[in-house]
C-alpha positions, 0 to 999 in steps of 0.5 A, spaced: 400 881 485 403 875 489 402 874 496 407 869 499 405 864 504 409 860 509 406 854 512 408 854 519 405 847 520 404 842 515 396 841 515 395 849 515 391 851 509 393 856 504 388 861 504 384 861 498 378 865 495 371 862 495 369 865 488 373 868 483 371 875 484 371 875 492 374 881 495 376 877 501 380 870 501 378 865 507 383 864 513 382 857 516 383 854 523 390 850 524 387 846 530 380 845 533 378 851 538 372 852 542 370 860 543 366 860 549 360 865 550 363 872 552 370 869 551 375 872 546 381 868 543 386 868 538 385 863 533 392 860 530 392 859 522 398 856 522 401 861 516 405 867 515 405 871 509 409 877 506 404 882 505 408 887 500 410 894 502 405 899 501 399 894 503 396 892 509 392 885 510 385 887 513 381 881 517 374 881 517 368 877 519 365 871 515 358 874 514 355 867 516 359 866 522 357 873 525 350 873 523 348 866 525 353 865 531 355 872 534 362 871 532 366 878 531 373 878 529 377 883 533 384 886 532 384 885 524 390 889 521 396 885 519 402 890 517 407 889 511 413 888 516 409 883 520 412 876 518 409 872 524 403 867 524 397 870 523 392 869 529 385 871 528 382 875 534 375 872 535 370 874 540 363 870 541 357 875 542 353 869 541 348 865 546 352 859 546 359 856 545 362 855 538 367 850 536 372 852 530 374 845 527 381 844 524 381 847 517 374 851 518 374 858 515 375 863 521 375 870 517 377 873 511 382 878 509 382 883 504 389 886 501 389 893 501 393 899 499 395 904 505 396 911 505 401 914 509 399 921 512 402 927 515 399 930 521 398 937 522 395 940 529 390 946 528 385 950 532 379 949 528 377 944 522 373 946 516 365 946 517 361 941 513 353 940 513 354 934 518 358 938 523 359 934 529 353 930 528 354 922 529 350 916 533 343 917 530 343 924 528 340 923 522 334 919 525 331 912 523 
């Protein structure tokens, strides 16, 4: 698959995989952005992309940023019809402010096939062993 990338700013970084067999490719900050403790921001990447029809771009955390600094990506669905700048929603759950320097990795994206579903309203759903058990219902 070819993913067409348009640089919206000359110094924007084209996404790339860190390792050959990685599922996600890295998205980088177009400019220096401070994410204060408890704050939500949209980090610009300076790129737009043409995701093929029938696919979706799913934005995920960088595990190191999440575990070491408490940074979480939010709003991470990029539809195939979207042609604007890819912005990465980030919330800082960490103990202190975090600075994304220009060109640093912010998040990763996975391109995945999507399924279109039809909806059918029913009175009852089929039974399963689990049933309605959730949120810790299986114990520690």
